[in-house]
C-alpha positions in Angstrom: -0.5 -0.2 -0.1 1.3 3.6 -1.0 2.1 5.9 1.4 0.0 9.1 2.6 1.4 11.9 1.0 1.9 14.7 3.7 0.6 17.7 1.9 3.1 20.7 2.9 1.1 23.5 0.7 -2.0 22.2 2.2 -0.9 22.3 5.6 1.2 25.7 5.1 -2.5 27.4 4.0 -4.1 25.8 7.3 -1.2 27.9 9.0 -1.5 30.8 7.3 -5.4 31.2 7.2 -4.7 30.3 11.3 -2.1 33.4 11.4 -4.4 35.6 9.2 -7.4 35.4 11.8 -4.8 36.0 14.8 -3.3 39.0 12.9 -6.9 40.4 12.6 -7.5 39.9 16.7 -4.3 41.8 17.2 -4.7 44.6 14.7 -8.2 45.3 16.9 -5.8 45.4 19.9 -3.6 48.2 17.8 -0.8 45.7 17.1 0.2 45.2 13.3 3.1 42.7 12.9 5.8 43.6 11.1 8.3 42.2 8.6 11.6 43.9 7.6 13.3 42.5 4.5 16.5 43.3 2.9 17.5 42.0 -0.6 20.9 42.5 -1.9 21.7 42.2 -5.3 19.8 40.5 -8.3 20.0 36.8 -8.0 16.9 35.3 -9.5 16.3 32.8 -6.6 16.4 34.9 -3.9 14.5 37.5 -6.0 11.6 34.7 -6.3 11.4 34.0 -2.8 11.9 37.2 -1.2 8.9 38.0 -3.5 6.9 34.9 -2.3 7.3 36.4 1.3 6.1 39.6 0.7 3.1 38.2 -1.4 2.0 35.9 2.0 2.6 39.0 4.1 0.1 40.6 2.3 -2.2 37.7 2.1 -2.5 37.5 6.2 -2.4 41.1 6.8 1.6 41.6 8.1 3.0 45.0 7.5 6.1 44.0 5.1 8.7 46.7 5.1 11.0 45.8 1.8 14.5 47.3 1.4 16.5 46.6 -1.9 20.1 46.9 -1.8 22.4 46.9 -5.1 24.8 44.2 -5.1 27.9 46.5 -4.4 26.4 47.5 -1.6 29.0 47.9 1.5 29.3 46.1 4.3 28.7 49.2 6.4 25.6 50.2 4.4 24.1 47.0 5.0 25.1 46.8 8.7 23.1 50.5 9.1 20.0 49.3 7.5 19.9 46.3 10.1 20.5 49.1 12.7 17.6 51.0 11.6 15.3 48.1 11.6 16.6 47.0 14.9 15.2 50.2 16.7 12.1 50.8 14.3 9.4 49.5 16.7 7.1 49.0 13.7 9.5 46.2 12.7 9.1 43.2 14.5 10.9 40.3 12.4 14.3 41.1 10.2 15.3 38.8 7.2 18.1 39.5 5.8 17.8 37.4 2.3 21.0 34.9 1.8 23.2 34.1 0.0 24.7 37.6 0.7 27.3 38.7 -2.7 30.7 37.3 -1.7 32.2 40.6 -0.7 29.9 40.9 2.4 30.4 39.3 5.9 27.4 37.5 6.6 28.2 35.7 9.9 28.5 39.7 11.1 25.4 40.6 9.1 23.1 38.1 11.4 24.9 38.6 14.6 24.0 42.3 14.6 20.3 41.0 14.1 18.4 42.2 17.7 17.7 38.5 18.8 14.5 39.6 19.7 13.5 40.4 16.1 15.4 37.1 14.8 12.6 35.7 13.1 14.8 33.3 11.0 16.2 31.7 14.3 19.5 31.7 13.3 21.5 34.3 16.1 23.5 32.1 18.6 21.1 33.4 21.0 18.3 32.0 19.9 20.3 28.9 19.0 21.6 28.2 22.5 18.0 29.0 24.2 16.6 26.3 21.6 19.0 23.8 22.9 18.6 24.6 26.0 14.8 24.4 25.8 14.0 28.4 26.6 11.6 30.3 24.4 13.5 31.2 21.6 12.6 31.6 17.9 12.8 28.6 16.1 14.8 28.3 12.7 12.1 28.1 10.5 12.6 24.6 8.1 13.0 22.6 11.2 10.1 24.1 13.0 8.2 23.2 9.8 9.2 19.9 9.6 8.0 19.3 12.9 4.7 21.0 12.6 4.2 18.8 9.3 4.7 15.4 11.7 2.2 17.1 14.2 0.0 17.9 12.0 -0.4 14.9 10.1 -1.1 12.6 13.2 2.2 11.3 13.4 4.0 10.8 17.0 7.4 12.2 17.5 7.5 11.1 21.5 9.5 7.6 21.6 10.1 7.6 17.8 13.5 6.1 16.6 14.1 9.6 14.1 17.3 9.4 12.0 18.0 12.9 10.1 20.6 12.4 7.1 22.3 15.9 7.2 24.2 17.7 9.9 23.6 21.8 8.5 23.1 24.5 11.0 20.2 25.8 8.8 18.4 22.4 9.3 20.0 18.7 10.9 21.2 20.5 14.3 18.7 22.5 15.0 16.0 19.9 14.0 18.0 17.3 16.0 17.9 19.3 19.0 14.3 20.3 18.8 13.1 16.7 18.8 15.3 15.7 21.6 13.7 18.0 23.7 11.7 16.8 27.3 8.4 18.7 25.7 5.3 17.6 24.0 6.8 17.9 20.1 9.9 16.1 21.4 11.0 13.2 23.2 12.1 11.2 20.0 15.6 9.5 20.4 17.4 10.9 17.7 20.4 9.9 15.3 22.6 12.5 13.1 24.0 10.9 9.7 26.7 13.0 7.6 28.9 12.3 4.9 31.5 10.4 7.4 28.6 8.2 8.8 29.5 4.2 8.3 27.4 2.3 6.7 24.2 4.8 6.3 21.9 2.3 5.5 21.9 0.6 8.9 21.1 3.7 10.6 18.1 4.6 8.2 16.9 0.9 8.5 16.1 2.1 12.1 14.1 4.8 11.7 10.3 5.4 12.3 10.8 8.8 11.3 13.6 9.5 8.4 14.6 13.0 7.6 16.5 13.7 4.7 18.7 16.9 4.3 21.6 15.9 2.5 21.1 17.9 -0.7 21.9 15.4 -3.0 19.5 13.3 -5.5 18.5 9.7 -4.5 20.2 9.7 -1.1 17.7 7.5 0.1 16.5 4.5 -1.7 13.7 1.8 -1.2 16.2 -0.9 0.2 17.6 1.9 2.9 14.1 2.4 4.8 11.8 -0.3 6.6 7.9 -0.4 5.4 5.9 1.9 7.3 8.6 4.5 8.1 7.6 8.1 8.0 9.6 9.8 5.8 10.1 14.2 5.7 12.4 15.0 2.3 14.1 18.5 2.9 16.1 18.0 -0.2 15.5 20.4 -3.1 17.7 19.6 -5.9 17.4 20.7 -9.7 18.2 17.6 -12.2 18.3 17.9 -16.2 15.3 17.4 -17.8 15.1 18.2 -21.4 11.1 17.4 -21.7 10.6 20.1 -19.2 10.9 23.9 -20.7 13.0 25.1 -17.9 15.2 21.9 -18.5 15.2 20.8 -15.5 13.1 19.8 -12.5 13.2 19.6 -8.8 13.7 16.3 -6.6 14.4 15.7 -3.1 16.8 13.4 -1.0 14.6 10.5 -1.4 14.1 8.1 -4.3 10.1 9.1 -3.9 8.5 6.4 -6.6 10.1 3.6 -4.8 10.6 4.8 -1.4 6.4 5.6 -1.2 5.8 2.1 -1.5 7.1 1.2 1.8 6.4 4.4 3.8 3.2 5.0 5.9 3.8 8.8 5.5 6.1 10.7 2.7 6.6 14.5 1.8 6.6 15.1 -1.9 9.0 17.5 -3.8 8.1 20.4 -4.5 5.2 20.9 -2.5 6.4 19.4 1.0 8.8 21.0 3.3 9.2 24.2 1.2 6.1 26.0 1.6 6.6 25.5 5.1 9.3 27.6 5.3 8.1 31.2 4.6 4.7 30.1 6.9 6.9 29.5 10.1 8.9 32.7 9.1 5.6 34.4 9.2 4.8 32.4 12.9 7.8 33.7 14.2 7.0 37.4 13.2 3.6 37.1 14.6 4.9 35.8 17.8 7.9 38.6 18.3 5.2 41.2 17.5 3.1 39.5 21.0 6.2 39.8 22.9 6.9 43.1 22.0 3.1 44.4 23.0 3.4 41.9 26.4 1.0 39.7 25.4 0.9 36.1 27.4 0.4 33.1 25.2 -3.2 32.8 24.1 -4.2 36.5 24.0 
């Protein structure tokens, strides 16, 4: 029996509808969540991503403060813009779109963002708070993965979770979130990577397998057990002459083969991807509530 498809587009749409209602309630209290966005240069993928974020902000009712800088902008110019948004009470979240042009220091820029407005969840202060299970902005893609699992009825507590990939953006934060002693954690987590010996020996044990390696067909059907839940975070371009663009997008999992053994599986595209923007805006709304001194649920 083929797996049930976890529809990330639908889960994201449901969450955006919830956020839209919450933003409407906040506006009745005179609170308008605001997201400051910085795009440096003309990278097509970054422009497309920022445009999608702006469109979703409008859909939900979040104020979007859009800032475009030329590719040759200096570090000083970028740092000044970040500082301006740090001080602006109308801005609750700051997003500096990565990657930046090579002459700019990304680490310095991210460190300059006020942790209270770090809705990407990349600032070391938020990462540290996440590790010790204090209130923090959670990194958007890992948090989106957890929301997909929860909203699909997948039990995380007690599950054997294997993550393939150890990036600072997905693998490491997700492992930390899943081992926390709270309702969305309590899993037993193994993190695999390029130096792991006998990857299949680990993946075959997984009740929940999360692929975030950045390489097509890293996970094949012979590497998973029957009934596994598979979350594919990978997005890879594969040449395809039959497509107008000359390529197609695939994940890290051999989807067609693995879906015949899995109980749940995410597609690529349309799985984890739509959740990332949604969780960014979720964090922005949370930031606005904290800035207004509202308790959870208010």
